[in-house]
C-alpha positions in Angstrom: -9.9 13.0 -9.8 -11.3 10.1 -7.8 -9.2 8.5 -5.1 -9.6 6.0 -2.2 -9.3 7.8 1.1 -8.8 6.5 4.6 -11.3 8.1 7.0 -10.8 6.0 10.1 -10.7 2.4 11.2 -12.5 0.2 8.8 -13.8 3.1 6.8 -12.5 3.8 3.3 -14.3 6.1 0.9 -14.0 7.2 -2.7 -13.7 11.0 -3.0 -13.0 13.7 -5.5 -9.6 15.1 -4.6 -7.3 17.6 -6.4 -5.3 16.4 -9.3 -1.6 16.1 -8.7 0.7 18.8 -10.0 4.4 18.8 -10.8 6.2 20.3 -7.8 9.8 19.6 -8.8 11.5 19.3 -12.3 12.3 15.6 -11.6 8.6 14.7 -11.0 6.3 12.8 -13.3 2.5 12.3 -13.1 1.2 8.8 -14.0 -2.4 8.1 -15.1 -3.1 4.9 -13.1 -4.3 1.9 -15.1 -4.1 -0.6 -12.2 -3.6 -0.4 -8.4 -3.8 -3.3 -6.0 -5.1 -3.7 -2.5 -2.2 -5.0 -0.4 -2.1 -6.6 3.1 -0.2 -3.5 4.3 -3.2 -1.5 3.2 -5.4 -3.7 5.4 -3.2 -2.6 8.4 -4.2 0.9 7.6 -7.9 -0.1 7.1 -8.0 -1.8 10.5 -6.5 1.2 12.3 -3.3 -0.6 13.1 -1.1 2.0 11.4 -0.7 5.6 12.3 -2.2 7.1 9.2 -4.0 10.4 9.3 -7.7 10.3 8.2 -8.0 11.9 4.8 -4.9 10.1 3.4 -5.1 8.8 -0.2 -3.9 5.2 0.1 -2.4 2.6 -2.2 1.2 1.7 -3.0 1.0 -1.0 -5.7 0.7 1.2 -8.8 1.2 1.1 -12.6 0.0 3.2 -15.4 1.0 5.6 -18.2 3.2 8.7 -17.9 0.9 11.7 -18.5 3.2 14.7 -17.5 7.0 15.0 -17.0 9.0 17.7 -15.3 11.6 19.7 -17.1 14.5 17.7 -15.7 13.1 14.3 -16.6 15.3 12.8 -19.3 14.6 9.0 -19.6 10.8 9.0 -19.7 8.3 10.6 -22.0 4.6 11.1 -22.1 2.9 7.8 -23.1 5.5 5.5 -21.5 4.0 2.5 -19.6 5.5 2.2 -16.2 5.2 0.4 -12.8 6.2 2.1 -9.6 8.2 0.6 -6.7 6.2 1.1 -3.5 9.2 2.5 -1.8 10.1 5.9 -3.3 13.8 6.8 -3.4 16.1 9.6 -4.6 18.7 7.3 -6.0 21.5 9.6 -4.8 21.8 9.4 -1.0 24.2 7.1 1.0 21.6 4.3 1.3 20.3 4.5 -2.3 23.7 4.3 -3.9 24.3 1.1 -2.0 21.1 -0.4 -3.3 19.0 0.1 -0.1 16.2 2.1 -1.8 13.8 1.0 1.0 15.8 3.2 3.3 16.2 6.4 1.4 17.6 9.2 3.6 16.3 12.1 1.6 12.7 11.8 0.7 11.2 11.4 4.1 11.9 14.3 6.5 10.7 12.3 9.6 12.2 8.9 9.2 14.2 6.6 7.0 12.5 5.4 3.8 9.5 6.8 1.8 6.5 5.2 0.2 3.2 6.0 -1.5 0.2 6.4 0.8 1.7 4.6 3.8 2.2 5.1 7.5 5.2 7.2 8.5 6.7 7.0 5.0 6.5 10.7 4.1 3.9 13.1 2.6 3.2 11.2 -0.6 -0.3 10.4 -1.7 -1.1 6.9 -2.7 -2.0 5.5 -6.1 -5.5 4.0 -5.6 -6.5 7.0 -7.6 -6.9 8.1 -11.2 -3.5 9.8 -11.1 -0.4 9.9 -8.9 2.6 12.2 -8.5 6.0 10.3 -8.6 9.1 12.1 -7.3 12.3 11.4 -9.1 10.4 9.8 -11.9 13.5 8.8 -14.0 14.9 6.7 -11.1 11.7 5.3 -9.6 9.5 4.4 -12.6 10.3 1.1 -14.4 9.4 1.1 -18.1 7.3 -1.7 -19.4 6.6 -3.1 -22.9 3.2 -3.6 -24.3 0.0 -1.6 -23.9 -2.3 -1.0 -20.9 -4.8 -3.8 -20.3 -2.8 -6.4 -22.2 -2.2 -10.0 -21.0 0.7 -8.9 -18.7 -1.1 -6.1 -17.0 -1.6 -8.1 -13.8 1.8 -9.6 -14.0 3.6 -6.3 -14.3 1.5 -4.8 -11.5 3.0 -7.4 -9.1 6.4 -5.8 -9.7 5.3 -2.8 -7.6 5.7 -4.7 -4.3 4.7 -8.3 -3.7 6.7 -10.2 -6.4 10.0 -8.4 -5.5 9.1 -8.7 -1.8 8.6 -12.5 -2.3 12.0 -12.8 -4.0 13.6 -10.7 -1.2 12.1 -13.0 1.4 13.7 -15.9 -0.4 17.1 -14.1 -0.4 16.7 -13.3 3.3 16.0 -17.0 3.9 19.0 -18.0 1.7 16.9 -20.2 -0.6 19.1 -22.0 -3.0 18.9 -24.8 -5.6 17.6 -28.0 -4.0 16.8 -26.4 -0.7 13.7 -27.2 1.3 11.5 -24.2 2.2 8.7 -23.6 4.7 6.5 -20.6 3.9 4.0 -19.4 6.6 1.1 -17.6 5.1 -0.6 -18.3 1.8 -1.6 -14.7 1.1 -0.3 -12.9 -2.0 3.3 -12.6 -0.8 3.4 -16.2 0.5 2.0 -17.4 -2.9 4.6 -15.5 -4.8 7.3 -16.7 -2.4 6.4 -20.2 -3.8 6.9 -18.9 -7.3 10.2 -17.2 -6.4 11.5 -20.2 -4.5 10.8 -22.5 -7.5 12.3 -19.9 -9.8 15.5 -20.1 -7.8 15.3 -23.9 -7.9 14.1 -25.0 -4.5 13.1 -28.6 -4.1 10.3 -29.2 -1.5 8.3 -26.0 -0.8 5.7 -26.2 2.0 3.0 -23.6 2.6 1.3 -23.3 6.0 -2.1 -21.5 6.4 -5.6 -22.2 7.4 -7.5 -21.0 4.4 -8.2 -23.9 2.0 -8.8 -21.7 -1.1 -5.3 -20.2 -0.6 -3.7 -23.5 0.2 -5.2 -24.9 -3.0 -3.6 -22.0 -5.0 -0.3 -22.7 -3.3 -0.6 -26.4 -4.5 -1.3 -25.2 -8.0 1.9 -23.2 -7.9 3.8 -26.4 -6.9 3.9 -26.2 -3.1 2.9 -28.8 -0.5 0.0 -27.3 1.5 -0.3 -27.7 5.2 -3.5 -26.6 7.1 -2.2 -25.8 10.6 -5.7 -26.4 12.1 -5.4 -30.1 10.9 -1.6 -30.8 11.2 1.3 -29.7 13.3 3.6 -28.1 10.6 6.9 -29.4 12.1 5.5 -33.0 12.5 4.0 -32.9 9.0 7.2 -31.8 7.4 9.3 -34.3 9.4 7.0 -37.2 8.3 7.1 -36.1 4.7 10.9 -35.8 4.8 11.3 -39.3 6.2 10.0 -40.6 2.9 13.1 -39.4 1.1 15.6 -39.3 3.9 15.4 -43.0 4.7 18.4 -43.7 2.4 20.6 -40.8 3.3 23.8 -40.3 1.4 25.8 -38.4 4.0 26.0 -39.4 7.7 23.3 -37.5 9.6 21.3 -36.5 6.6 18.4 -38.7 7.9 18.2 -36.4 11.0 17.6 -33.3 8.8 13.8 -33.5 8.8 13.0 -29.8 8.8 13.8 -27.2 6.2 16.9 -25.1 5.4 14.9 -22.0 4.6 11.9 -20.5 6.4 9.7 -17.5 5.4 7.3 -15.5 7.6 4.8 -14.0 5.1 2.3 -13.2 7.8 3.9 -10.8 10.3 2.5 -9.5 13.6 -1.0 -10.6 12.8 -0.2 -14.3 13.0 -3.0 -16.4 14.2 -3.2 -18.8 17.1 -2.9 -22.3 15.5 -5.2 -23.8 18.1 -7.8 -21.0 17.7 -7.5 -19.0 14.5 -10.1 -16.6 15.6 -7.5 -15.0 17.8 -4.0 -13.6 17.1 -0.8 -15.0 18.5 1.7 -12.4 17.4 4.8 -14.6 17.9 3.3 -17.9 16.7 4.9 -18.0 13.2 8.4 -17.1 14.6 8.0 -19.8 17.2 7.0 -22.3 14.5 9.9 -21.3 12.3 12.4 -21.7 15.2 11.1 -25.3 15.4 10.9 -26.3 11.8 14.1 -24.7 10.5 17.2 -26.9 10.7 20.4 -25.9 12.5 22.5 -23.6 10.2 19.3 -22.7 8.3 17.9 -19.2 7.7 14.7 -17.3 8.1 13.3 -14.4 6.2 10.7 -12.2 8.0 8.9 -10.3 5.2 5.6 -10.1 7.1 5.2 -6.7 8.7 6.2 -6.1 12.3 5.4 -2.4 13.1 7.2 -0.3 15.7 3.7 0.4 17.1 0.6 -1.6 16.7 -2.6 -0.1 18.3 -4.3 -3.5 17.6 -1.8 -5.6 19.5 -3.3 -7.9 22.1 -1.0 -7.0 24.9 1.1 -4.1 26.1 4.3 -5.3 24.6 2.8 -6.0 21.1 1.3 -2.5 21.1 4.9 -1.2 21.3 6.2 -3.6 18.6 8.0 -5.8 21.2 7.6 -9.6 20.8 9.1 -12.3 23.0 10.6 -14.9 20.7 12.5 -18.2 21.4 15.9 -16.5 20.9 17.7 -19.3 22.8 16.5 -22.0 20.4 17.3 -19.8 17.4 20.8 -19.0 18.8 21.5 -22.6 19.7 20.6 -23.8 16.1 22.7 -21.1 14.5 19.8 -19.8 12.5 20.3 -16.6 10.6 17.4 -14.2 10.5 16.9 -11.5 7.9 14.1 -9.0 7.9 12.7 -5.7 6.7 11.1 -3.9 3.8 12.1 -5.0 0.4 14.3 -2.7 -1.8 12.1 -3.2 -4.8 14.5 -1.7 -7.4 17.0 -4.4 -6.6 14.7 -7.0 -8.2 12.0 -5.4 -10.3 13.8 -5.1 -13.6 15.1 -8.7 -13.5 11.7 -10.0 -12.5 10.2 -8.0 -15.4 12.3 -10.1 -17.7 11.1 -13.4 -16.3 7.5 -12.2 -17.1 8.4 -11.2 -20.6 10.2 -14.5 -21.2 7.1 -16.4 -19.9 9.1 -17.9 -17.0 6.7 -16.5 -14.4 3.1 -15.3 -14.3 2.6 -13.6 -10.9 -0.7 -12.1 -12.0 -2.2 -15.6 -11.7 -2.9 -14.9 -8.1 -5.3 -12.0 -8.9 -8.8 -13.0 -8.1 -10.8 -9.8 -8.8 -10.8 -6.7 -11.0 -12.9 -3.8 -9.8 -13.7 -0.2 -10.5 -12.6 2.4 -8.0 -16.1 3.0 -6.7 -16.1 -0.7 -5.5 -12.9 -0.3 -3.4 -14.6 0.3 0.0 -16.6 -2.9 -0.4 -13.5 -4.9 -1.4 -11.4 -3.6 1.5 -14.0 -5.1 3.8 -14.1 -8.4 1.9 -10.3 -8.6 1.8 -10.1 -7.8 5.6 -12.5 -10.7 6.3 -10.3 -13.0 4.2 -13.5 -13.9 2.3 -13.2 -17.2 0.4 -11.9 -16.7 -3.1 -10.7 -13.1 -2.5 -7.0 -13.4 -2.9 -5.7 -10.3 -4.7 -7.9 -7.4 -5.8 -6.9 -5.0 -8.5 -8.5 -1.6 -8.9 -8.9 -0.1 -12.4 -9.3 3.6 -11.4 -9.9 4.9 -14.9 -12.2 2.2 -16.3 
């Protein structure tokens, strides 16, 4: 079969690799109908994740069940499914408590397993024509409809970025009527807008420097802020003054920031004064400034334990100086980490079926698998108009 293979920094190829085979009675094999390129894949592409050359990549996967192991009971050949990017056994101490992102069984070297990712076990990715899925009954989420229908892109977003966006909102304690600041207008940032509005947030601000992505955020109902043109904290404060001037409760007119902040960028944050360079802590510093006392922050952007591309010795080791004193003094709660996809994906599936949400609207390109290396490069350059790329491996 064809698959996208990492060969080294900024080098992806499409190669013929061996078809997957059932190795345990709980396995299934899925014929992939759609697989997306994720920002985390770009970390691999850039050589900023410790992935061995020759690894089949891709963790946002959906398709049709082609083969089932003898112990599989709830799935059958022909079922349409989407796969959570984090693979879990469903039976260990963490899985039974709902933390499927931290499965203790499927990765012999660390906590948590995933498809085609750094340090997440020996599992091949799904930017391929087929993929092996351990514990298929537990991991695969069944879907209605048929491959290629009007919800194909929507359902694919359930593999990672839509649940991750909702998880970011939960970490940031978004609630009805809350104000929210989202740093990063990439796919997760855009779907964080959709998630915050699904919860019932009031004013949602999105901060980025790419005008095409900020325009998309505006279309989703957010207030866009280009950090190269406006200081985010000052912009939000000036905007808030318009509706805080007649405060109902004493002191409300002093609450000119937001109650919830989301970092949808991670360690590759840019220097606001010079976006051609990274400033790893910039988003955290901005969130510390813009989030009000007693507010909350969700860090859903990736901060790796090791980052070979870090711009200083501390960053290379995953250590970042942050304004902890300000955060502590303001009693800001910080939540972070990988999303336990299965906590959210079945419920978000229902919002798609009910036409409440359409996360696939952020998809900008559909490509064949042979075009993947080109689009890795285009995604990495943040090329105008390239927002979310979906590979159709079997087309």
